[in-house]
DSSP file (Angstrom, degrees, kcal/mol; ACC not computed):
  #  RESIDUE AA STRUCTURE BP1 BP2  ACC     N-H-->O    O-->H-N    N-H-->O    O-->H-N    TCO  KAPPA ALPHA  PHI   PSI    X-CA   Y-CA   Z-CA
    1    1 A X     >        0   0    0      0, 0.0     4,-2.5     0, 0.0     5,-0.1   0.000 360.0 360.0 360.0 -35.5    0.1    0.0    0.0
    2    2 A X  H  >  +     0   0    0      1,-0.2     4,-2.2     2,-0.2    50,-0.2   0.834 360.0  56.4 -68.3 -28.5    2.8    2.4    0.7
    3    3 A X  H  > S+     0   0    0      2,-0.2     4,-2.1     1,-0.2    -1,-0.2   0.911 109.9  43.4 -59.6 -46.9    4.3    1.8   -2.7
    4    4 A X  H  > S+     0   0    0      2,-0.2     4,-2.4     1,-0.2     5,-0.2   0.916 114.7  51.6 -66.8 -46.0    1.0    2.8   -4.4
    5    5 A X  H  X S+     0   0    0     -4,-2.5     4,-2.3     1,-0.2    -2,-0.2   0.909 110.3  48.1 -54.0 -47.3    0.7    5.8   -2.0
    6    6 A X  H  X S+     0   0    0     -4,-2.2     4,-2.6     2,-0.2    -2,-0.2   0.903 111.8  50.7 -70.0 -42.1    4.3    7.0   -2.8
    7    7 A X  H  X S+     0   0    0     -4,-2.1     4,-2.0     1,-0.2    -2,-0.2   0.934 113.4  43.7 -64.5 -44.0    3.6    6.6   -6.6
    8    8 A X  H  X S+     0   0    0     -4,-2.4     4,-2.0     2,-0.2     6,-0.2   0.873 113.0  53.6 -70.4 -37.4    0.4    8.7   -6.4
    9    9 A X  H  <>S+     0   0    0     -4,-2.3     5,-3.1    -5,-0.2     6,-0.3   0.931 110.0  48.0 -59.6 -46.4    2.2   11.2   -4.2
   10   10 A X  I ><>S+     0   0    0     -4,-2.6     5,-1.2     4,-0.3     3,-0.8   0.887 112.0  47.8 -61.5 -42.1    4.9   11.6   -6.7
   11   11 A X  I 3<5S+     0   0    0     -4,-2.0    -1,-0.2     1,-0.2    -2,-0.2   0.831 112.0  48.0 -71.8 -32.6    2.6   12.0   -9.6
   12   12 A X  I 3<5S-     0   0    0     -4,-2.0    -1,-0.2    -5,-0.1    -2,-0.1  -0.232 138.6 -51.9-108.4  45.0    0.3   14.7   -7.9
   13   13 A X  I <>5S+     0   0    0     -3,-0.8     4,-2.0    -2,-0.1     5,-0.2   0.193 108.0 102.4 118.9 -16.9    3.0   17.2   -6.5
   14   14 A X  I  ><S+     0   0    0     -5,-3.1     4,-2.4    -6,-0.2    -4,-0.3   0.926  87.7  48.8 -68.3 -38.0    5.5   15.2   -4.4
   15   15 A X  H  ><S+     0   0    0     -5,-1.2     4,-1.9    -6,-0.3    -1,-0.2   0.918 112.3  46.0 -61.7 -43.6    8.0   15.3   -7.2
   16   16 A X  H  > S+     0   0    0     -6,-0.3     4,-2.0     2,-0.2    -1,-0.2   0.845 113.5  49.7 -65.6 -40.0    7.7   18.9   -7.8
   17   17 A X  H  X S+     0   0    0     -4,-2.0     4,-2.6     2,-0.2    -2,-0.2   0.852 111.6  49.7 -72.0 -36.4    7.9   19.7   -4.0
   18   18 A X  H  X S+     0   0    0     -4,-2.4     4,-2.7    -5,-0.2    -2,-0.2   0.894 109.2  50.3 -64.9 -39.7   11.0   17.5   -3.7
   19   19 A X  H  X S+     0   0    0     -4,-1.9     4,-2.6    -5,-0.2     5,-0.3   0.897 110.0  51.2 -65.7 -42.3   12.6   19.2   -6.6
   20   20 A X  H  X S+     0   0    0     -4,-2.0     4,-2.6     2,-0.2     5,-0.2   0.959 111.6  48.0 -57.1 -53.0   11.9   22.6   -5.0
   21   21 A X  H  X S+     0   0    0     -4,-2.6     4,-3.0     2,-0.2    -2,-0.2   0.909 114.1  45.9 -53.2 -46.8   13.3   21.6   -1.7
   22   22 A X  H  X S+     0   0    0     -4,-2.7     4,-2.6     1,-0.2    -2,-0.2   0.926 113.6  46.7 -66.8 -43.8   16.5   20.1   -3.3
   23   23 A X  H  X S+     0   0    0     -4,-2.6     4,-2.3     2,-0.2    -1,-0.2   0.908 113.2  50.2 -66.7 -39.6   17.2   23.0   -5.5
   24   24 A X  H  X S+     0   0    0     -4,-2.6     4,-2.5    -5,-0.3    -2,-0.2   0.911 109.9  51.1 -61.6 -41.1   16.6   25.4   -2.6
   25   25 A X  H  X S+     0   0    0     -4,-3.0     4,-2.2     2,-0.2    -2,-0.2   0.902 108.5  51.9 -65.5 -38.5   18.9   23.4   -0.5
   26   26 A X  H  < S+     0   0    0     -4,-2.6     4,-0.4     2,-0.2    -2,-0.2   0.926 109.5  49.2 -56.2 -46.7   21.6   23.6   -3.2
   27   27 A X  H >< S+     0   0    0     -4,-2.3     3,-1.2     1,-0.2     4,-0.2   0.894 109.9  51.1 -63.9 -39.6   21.2   27.3   -3.5
   28   28 A X  H >< S+     0   0    0     -4,-2.5     3,-1.3     1,-0.3     6,-0.3   0.878 102.9  61.7 -55.7 -39.5   21.5   27.6    0.3
   29   29 A X  T 3< S+     0   0    0     -4,-2.2    -1,-0.3     1,-0.2    -2,-0.2   0.559  78.6  86.7 -63.4 -13.0   24.7   25.5    0.2
   30   30 A X  T <  S+     0   0    0     -3,-1.2     2,-0.3    -4,-0.4    -1,-0.2   0.775  85.4  60.1 -66.6 -23.9   26.4   28.1   -2.0
   31   31 A X  S <> S-     0   0    0     -3,-1.3     4,-0.7    -4,-0.2     3,-0.2  -0.801  86.0-129.5-102.1 150.7   27.6   30.0    1.2
   32   32 A X  T >4 S+     0   0    0     -2,-0.3     3,-1.0     1,-0.2     4,-0.4   0.918 109.9  51.2 -63.1 -43.0   29.8   28.3    3.7
   33   33 A X  T 34 S+     0   0    0      1,-0.2     3,-0.3     2,-0.1     4,-0.3   0.819 107.8  52.7 -63.0 -32.0   27.3   29.4    6.5
   34   34 A X  T 3> S+     0   0    0     -6,-0.3     4,-2.9     1,-0.2     3,-0.4   0.527  80.7  94.5 -80.5 -15.9   24.3   28.0    4.7
   35   35 A X  H <X S+     0   0    0     -3,-1.0     4,-2.5    -4,-0.7     5,-0.2   0.901  86.0  46.7 -58.9 -48.2   25.7   24.4    4.2
   36   36 A X  H  > S+     0   0    0     -4,-0.4     4,-1.8    -3,-0.3    -1,-0.2   0.897 116.4  45.4 -57.2 -37.8   24.1   22.9    7.3
   37   37 A X  H  > S+     0   0    0     -3,-0.4     4,-2.4    -4,-0.3    -1,-0.2   0.882 112.1  51.8 -77.7 -37.0   20.8   24.5    6.5
   38   38 A X  H  X S+     0   0    0     -4,-2.9     4,-2.3     2,-0.2     5,-0.2   0.894 107.3  52.8 -61.5 -43.9   21.1   23.4    2.8
   39   39 A X  H  X S+     0   0    0     -4,-2.5     4,-2.4    -5,-0.3    -2,-0.2   0.912 109.7  49.1 -57.5 -43.3   21.7   19.8    3.8
   40   40 A X  H  X S+     0   0    0     -4,-1.8     4,-2.4    -5,-0.2    -2,-0.2   0.937 110.2  50.2 -66.3 -41.4   18.6   19.9    6.0
   41   41 A X  H  X S+     0   0    0     -4,-2.4     4,-1.5     1,-0.2    -2,-0.2   0.870 110.4  49.4 -61.7 -36.9   16.6   21.3    3.1
   42   42 A X  H  X S+     0   0    0     -4,-2.3     4,-2.6     2,-0.2     5,-0.2   0.886 109.3  54.3 -66.2 -42.3   18.0   18.6    0.8
   43   43 A X  H  X S+     0   0    0     -4,-2.4     4,-1.8     1,-0.2    -2,-0.2   0.926 106.7  50.5 -59.4 -44.4   17.0   16.0    3.5
   44   44 A X  H  X S+     0   0    0     -4,-2.4     4,-1.6     1,-0.2    -1,-0.2   0.872 108.8  53.1 -64.0 -36.0   13.5   17.4    3.5
   45   45 A X  H  X S+     0   0    0     -4,-1.5     4,-0.6     2,-0.2    -2,-0.2   0.930 110.2  45.8 -62.0 -46.6   13.4   17.0   -0.3
   46   46 A X  H  X S+     0   0    0     -4,-2.6     4,-0.6     1,-0.2     3,-0.4   0.788 109.2  55.5 -71.4 -26.3   14.4   13.5   -0.2
   47   47 A X  H >< S+     0   0    0     -4,-1.8     3,-0.5    -5,-0.2    -1,-0.2   0.827 102.8  57.8 -69.0 -33.3   11.9   12.9    2.6
   48   48 A X  H 3< S+     0   0    0     -4,-1.6     3,-0.3     1,-0.2    -1,-0.2   0.641  92.2  71.2 -79.3 -10.7    9.2   14.3    0.2
   49   49 A X  H 3< S+     0   0    0     -4,-0.6    -1,-0.2    -3,-0.4    -2,-0.2   0.857 121.1   3.6 -68.8 -35.5    9.9   11.7   -2.5
   50   50 A X    <<  +     0   0    0     -4,-0.6    -1,-0.2    -3,-0.5    -2,-0.1  -0.433  68.3 156.1-156.5  78.0    8.5    8.9   -0.5
   51   51 A X    >   +     0   0    0     -3,-0.3     3,-1.7   -46,-0.1     2,-0.3   0.712  50.3  96.6 -78.8 -22.6    6.8    9.8    2.8
   52   52 A X  T 3  S+     0   0    0      1,-0.3     3,-0.1   -50,-0.2   -46,-0.1  -0.500  88.8  20.5 -79.4 138.0    4.5    6.7    3.0
   53   53 A X  T 3  S+     0   0    0      1,-0.4     2,-0.3    -2,-0.3    -1,-0.3   0.405 103.6 107.8  92.5   1.6    5.8    3.9    5.1
   54   54 A X    <   -     0   0    0     -3,-1.7    -1,-0.4    -7,-0.1     2,-0.3  -0.770  50.1-157.1-111.0 157.0    8.3    6.1    7.1
   55   55 A X        -     0   0    0     -2,-0.3    67,-3.0    -3,-0.1     2,-0.5  -0.973  26.0-106.9-132.0 151.3    8.3    7.3   10.5
   56   56 A X  E     -A  121   0A   0     -2,-0.3     2,-0.4    65,-0.2    65,-0.2  -0.580  37.1-170.8 -75.1 123.1   10.0   10.2   12.2
   57   57 A X  E     -A  120   0A   0     63,-3.3    63,-2.3    -2,-0.5     2,-0.4  -0.959  15.6-138.5-118.7 136.0   12.9    9.2   14.5
   58   58 A X  E     -A  119   0A   0     -2,-0.4    61,-0.2    61,-0.2    60,-0.1  -0.801  20.7-125.1 -90.9 127.1   14.8   11.4   16.8
   59   59 A X    >   -     0   0    0     59,-3.4     3,-1.6    -2,-0.4     4,-0.2  -0.388  18.9-122.6 -64.9 146.1   18.6   11.1   17.0
   60   60 A X  T 3  S+     0   0    0      1,-0.3     3,-0.5     2,-0.1    -1,-0.1   0.723 113.8  54.6 -61.6 -21.8   20.1   10.5   20.4
   61   61 A X  T >  S+     0   0    0      1,-0.2     3,-1.5     2,-0.1     6,-0.3   0.288  75.6 105.6 -98.6  13.5   22.2   13.6   20.0
   62   62 A X  T <  S+     0   0    0     -3,-1.6    -1,-0.2     1,-0.3    -2,-0.1   0.723  74.5  57.8 -61.9 -24.3   19.2   15.8   19.2
   63   63 A X  T 3  S+     0   0    0     -3,-0.5    -1,-0.3    -4,-0.2    -2,-0.1   0.485  78.6 121.3 -89.6  -2.9   19.3   17.4   22.5
   64   64 A X  S <> S-     0   0    0     -3,-1.5     4,-1.5     1,-0.1     5,-0.1  -0.210  74.6-113.9 -57.4 155.3   23.0   18.7   22.1
   65   65 A X  H  > S+     0   0    0      1,-0.2     4,-2.4     2,-0.2     5,-0.2   0.835 113.7  52.2 -59.9 -41.3   23.4   22.4   22.3
   66   66 A X  H  > S+     0   0    0      1,-0.2     4,-2.6     2,-0.2    -1,-0.2   0.860 107.7  50.4 -66.4 -35.8   24.4   22.9   18.8
   67   67 A X  H  > S+     0   0    0     -6,-0.3     4,-2.5     2,-0.2    -1,-0.2   0.848 110.9  52.0 -69.9 -34.4   21.4   21.0   17.4
   68   68 A X  H  X S+     0   0    0     -4,-1.5     4,-1.8     2,-0.2    -2,-0.2   0.916 112.0  44.5 -65.3 -43.8   19.1   23.2   19.6
   69   69 A X  H  X S+     0   0    0     -4,-2.4     4,-2.3     2,-0.2    -2,-0.2   0.893 114.4  48.2 -71.3 -37.1   20.7   26.4   18.4
   70   70 A X  H  X S+     0   0    0     -4,-2.6     4,-2.9     1,-0.2    -2,-0.2   0.912 111.8  50.9 -67.6 -37.9   20.6   25.3   14.6
   71   71 A X  H  X S+     0   0    0     -4,-2.5     4,-3.0     2,-0.2    -1,-0.2   0.884 110.0  49.6 -64.3 -33.9   16.9   24.2   15.0
   72   72 A X  H  X S+     0   0    0     -4,-1.8     4,-2.1     2,-0.2    -2,-0.2   0.922 113.4  46.8 -70.0 -43.0   16.1   27.7   16.6
   73   73 A X  H  X S+     0   0    0     -4,-2.3     4,-2.4     2,-0.2     5,-0.3   0.943 114.0  47.5 -62.6 -45.8   17.8   29.4   13.7
   74   74 A X  H  X>S+     0   0    0     -4,-2.9     4,-2.9     1,-0.2     5,-2.8   0.933 110.8  51.6 -59.0 -48.2   16.0   27.1   11.2
   75   75 A X  I  <>S+     0   0    0     -4,-3.0     5,-1.5     3,-0.2     6,-0.2   0.883 113.1  44.9 -60.6 -37.4   12.7   27.7   12.8
   76   76 A X  I  <5S+     0   0    0     -4,-2.1    -2,-0.2    -5,-0.2    -1,-0.2   0.954 123.4  33.8 -66.6 -53.6   13.1   31.5   12.7
   77   77 A X  I  <5S-     0   0    0     -4,-2.4    -2,-0.2    -5,-0.2    -3,-0.2   0.894 141.3 -13.9 -70.6 -50.4   14.4   31.6    9.1
   78   78 A X  I  X5S+     0   0    0     -4,-2.9     4,-1.7    -5,-0.3     3,-0.4   0.690 109.8  80.2-130.6 -34.5   12.6   28.8    7.3
   79   79 A X  I  ><S+     0   0    0     -5,-2.8     4,-2.6     1,-0.2     5,-0.2   0.860  91.7  49.8 -58.6 -48.0   10.8   26.3    9.5
   80   80 A X  H  ><S+     0   0    0     -5,-1.5     4,-1.9     1,-0.2    -1,-0.2   0.856 112.2  50.9 -63.3 -34.2    7.6   28.1   10.4
   81   81 A X  H  > S+     0   0    0     -3,-0.4     4,-1.7    -6,-0.2    -1,-0.2   0.876 113.3  42.8 -68.1 -41.2    7.0   28.9    6.8
   82   82 A X  H  X S+     0   0    0     -4,-1.7     4,-2.4    31,-0.2    -2,-0.2   0.876 115.1  49.0 -72.3 -39.4    7.4   25.5    5.6
   83   83 A X  H  X S+     0   0    0     -4,-2.6     4,-1.8    -5,-0.2    -2,-0.2   0.865 110.0  53.4 -66.5 -37.3    5.4   23.9    8.5
   84   84 A X  H  X S+     0   0    0     -4,-1.9     4,-2.5    -5,-0.2    -1,-0.2   0.890 108.4  49.6 -69.1 -44.0    2.7   26.4    7.8
   85   85 A X  H  X S+     0   0    0     -4,-1.7     4,-2.6     1,-0.2     5,-0.2   0.928 110.4  50.3 -62.2 -45.0    2.6   25.3    4.0
   86   86 A X  H  X S+     0   0    0     -4,-2.4     4,-1.5     1,-0.2    -1,-0.2   0.851 110.2  50.5 -64.3 -31.6    2.4   21.7    5.0
   87   87 A X  H  X S+     0   0    0     -4,-1.8     4,-2.8     2,-0.2     5,-0.2   0.935 110.0  49.7 -67.1 -47.8   -0.5   22.5    7.4
   88   88 A X  H  X S+     0   0    0     -4,-2.5     4,-2.6     1,-0.2    -2,-0.2   0.924 112.5  46.4 -57.5 -48.6   -2.4   24.3    4.7
   89   89 A X  H  X S+     0   0    0     -4,-2.6     4,-2.3     2,-0.2    -1,-0.2   0.843 111.7  52.7 -66.3 -32.6   -2.0   21.5    2.2
   90   90 A X  H  X S+     0   0    0     -4,-1.5     4,-1.9    -5,-0.2    -2,-0.2   0.908 110.9  46.8 -71.2 -42.6   -3.0   19.0    4.9
   91   91 A X  H  < S+     0   0    0     -4,-2.8     4,-0.3     2,-0.2    -2,-0.2   0.914 113.7  47.3 -60.6 -43.9   -6.1   20.9    5.6
   92   92 A X  H >< S+     0   0    0     -4,-2.6     3,-1.1    -5,-0.2     4,-0.2   0.932 114.0  47.2 -64.4 -43.4   -7.0   21.3    1.9
   93   93 A X  H >< S+     0   0    0     -4,-2.3     3,-1.4     1,-0.2     6,-0.3   0.801 102.5  64.9 -72.5 -25.6   -6.4   17.6    1.2
   94   94 A X  T 3< S+     0   0    0     -4,-1.9    -1,-0.2     1,-0.3    -2,-0.2   0.573  83.5  79.6 -70.0  -6.7   -8.5   16.6    4.3
   95   95 A X  T <  S+     0   0    0     -3,-1.1     2,-0.3    -4,-0.3    -1,-0.3   0.730  93.2  49.3 -72.0 -22.6  -11.5   18.0    2.6
   96   96 A X  S <  S-     0   0    0     -3,-1.4     4,-0.3    -4,-0.2     0, 0.0  -0.833  80.7-128.5-117.0 156.0  -11.9   15.0    0.5
   97   97 A X  S >  S+     0   0    0     -2,-0.3     3,-0.9     1,-0.2     4,-0.4   0.868 110.7  52.9 -68.6 -36.1  -12.0   11.3    1.5
   98   98 A X  T 3  S+     0   0    0      1,-0.2     3,-0.4     2,-0.1     4,-0.3   0.857 106.3  52.9 -69.9 -32.9   -9.4   10.5   -1.1
   99   99 A X  T 3> S+     0   0    0     -6,-0.3     4,-1.8     1,-0.2    -1,-0.2   0.435  81.7  91.7 -82.5  -0.8   -7.0   13.1    0.1
  100  100 A X  H <> S+     0   0    0     -3,-0.9     4,-2.2    -4,-0.3     3,-0.3   0.940  84.9  51.0 -65.5 -46.1   -6.9   12.0    3.9
  101  101 A X  H  > S+     0   0    0     -3,-0.4     4,-1.2    -4,-0.4    -1,-0.2   0.873 113.1  47.2 -59.9 -33.2   -3.9    9.7    3.5
  102  102 A X  H  > S+     0   0    0     -4,-0.3     4,-1.7     2,-0.2    -1,-0.2   0.766 110.3  52.9 -78.4 -22.0   -2.0   12.5    1.8
  103  103 A X  H  X S+     0   0    0     -4,-1.8     4,-2.2    -3,-0.3    -2,-0.2   0.881 105.6  54.5 -69.8 -40.2   -3.1   14.9    4.5
  104  104 A X  H  X S+     0   0    0     -4,-2.2     4,-1.7     1,-0.2    -2,-0.2   0.846 106.5  50.6 -66.3 -34.8   -1.8   12.6    7.0
  105  105 A X  H  X S+     0   0    0     -4,-1.2     4,-1.2     2,-0.2    -1,-0.2   0.893 108.4  52.0 -69.8 -38.1    1.7   12.6    5.3
  106  106 A X  H  X S+     0   0    0     -4,-1.7     4,-0.5     1,-0.2     3,-0.3   0.899 109.2  51.0 -62.1 -39.0    1.8   16.3    5.3
  107  107 A X  H >X S+     0   0    0     -4,-2.2     3,-0.9     1,-0.2     4,-0.6   0.882 106.9  53.2 -65.2 -35.5    1.1   16.3    9.0
  108  108 A X  H 3X S+     0   0    0     -4,-1.7     4,-0.6     1,-0.2    -1,-0.2   0.736 106.4  54.1 -68.1 -22.7    3.8   13.8    9.6
  109  109 A X  H 3X S+     0   0    0     -4,-1.2     4,-2.4    -3,-0.3    -1,-0.2   0.551  88.4  81.6 -83.8  -9.2    6.2   16.2    7.7
  110  110 A X  H <X S+     0   0    0     -3,-0.9     4,-2.2    -4,-0.5     5,-0.2   0.968  90.2  48.8 -64.5 -53.5    5.4   19.2   10.0
  111  111 A X  H  X S+     0   0    0     -4,-0.6     4,-2.8     1,-0.2    -1,-0.2   0.931 113.7  47.5 -52.2 -46.3    7.7   18.2   12.8
  112  112 A X  H  < S+     0   0    0     -4,-0.6    -1,-0.2     1,-0.2    -2,-0.2   0.916 111.7  49.7 -60.8 -42.8   10.6   17.6   10.4
  113  113 A X  H  < S+     0   0    0     -4,-2.4     3,-0.3     1,-0.2    -1,-0.2   0.805 113.8  45.8 -72.4 -26.5   10.0   20.9    8.7
  114  114 A X  H  < S+     0   0    0     -4,-2.2     2,-0.3     1,-0.2    -2,-0.2   0.891 134.2  10.3 -80.5 -41.2    9.9   22.8   12.0
  115  115 A X     <  +     0   0    0     -4,-2.8    -1,-0.2    -5,-0.2    -2,-0.1  -0.716  68.9 161.0-137.3  87.2   13.0   21.2   13.6
  116  116 A X    >   +     0   0    0     -3,-0.3     3,-1.9    -2,-0.3     2,-0.5   0.768  46.8  98.2 -82.7 -22.5   15.0   19.1   11.1
  117  117 A X  T 3  S+     0   0    0      1,-0.3     3,-0.1   -50,-0.2   -46,-0.1  -0.532  98.0   9.3 -74.5 122.2   18.3   18.9   13.0
  118  118 A X  T 3  S+     0   0    0     -2,-0.5   -59,-3.4     1,-0.3     2,-0.3   0.515 111.4  99.7  93.6   8.4   18.5   15.7   14.9
  119  119 A X  E <   +A   58   0A   0     -3,-1.9    -1,-0.3   -61,-0.2     2,-0.3  -0.945  44.4 178.4-127.5 147.2   15.4   14.1   13.2
  120  120 A X  E     -A   57   0A   0    -63,-2.3   -63,-3.3    -2,-0.3     2,-0.7  -0.965  30.3-128.4-141.2 154.2   15.2   11.7   10.2
  121  121 A X  E      A   56   0A   0     -2,-0.3   -65,-0.2   -65,-0.2    -2,-0.0  -0.940 360.0 360.0 -99.8 119.5   12.3   10.0    8.4
  122  122 A X              0   0    0    -67,-3.0   -66,-0.1    -2,-0.7    -1,-0.1   0.350 360.0 360.0-123.2 360.0   13.2    6.2    8.5
């Protein structure tokens, strides 16, 4: 079922969203300071390629001071906007019965969009 969900996800917007994340991450990586943020953006893009059948796992090092500082900077600069976009898309998709599984995937991506440092979809 997750294979079928991922295929439908890719056809109806997942591929485009992943491409935007990956290109945006590559652009952010052009500066030395932006490399960690660009890598996280690329990680979000890869997560957008196949969100069905994956769960969010927190790294044991996620409570390190550096991760907390980087997540705070990410949240202020990018995270809240990306999470808001996922929330709006989830609400729009939840209006139809067919869109409910896709809305659930968008809701699953919100915590990763808010605080990506120290978290992975596995």
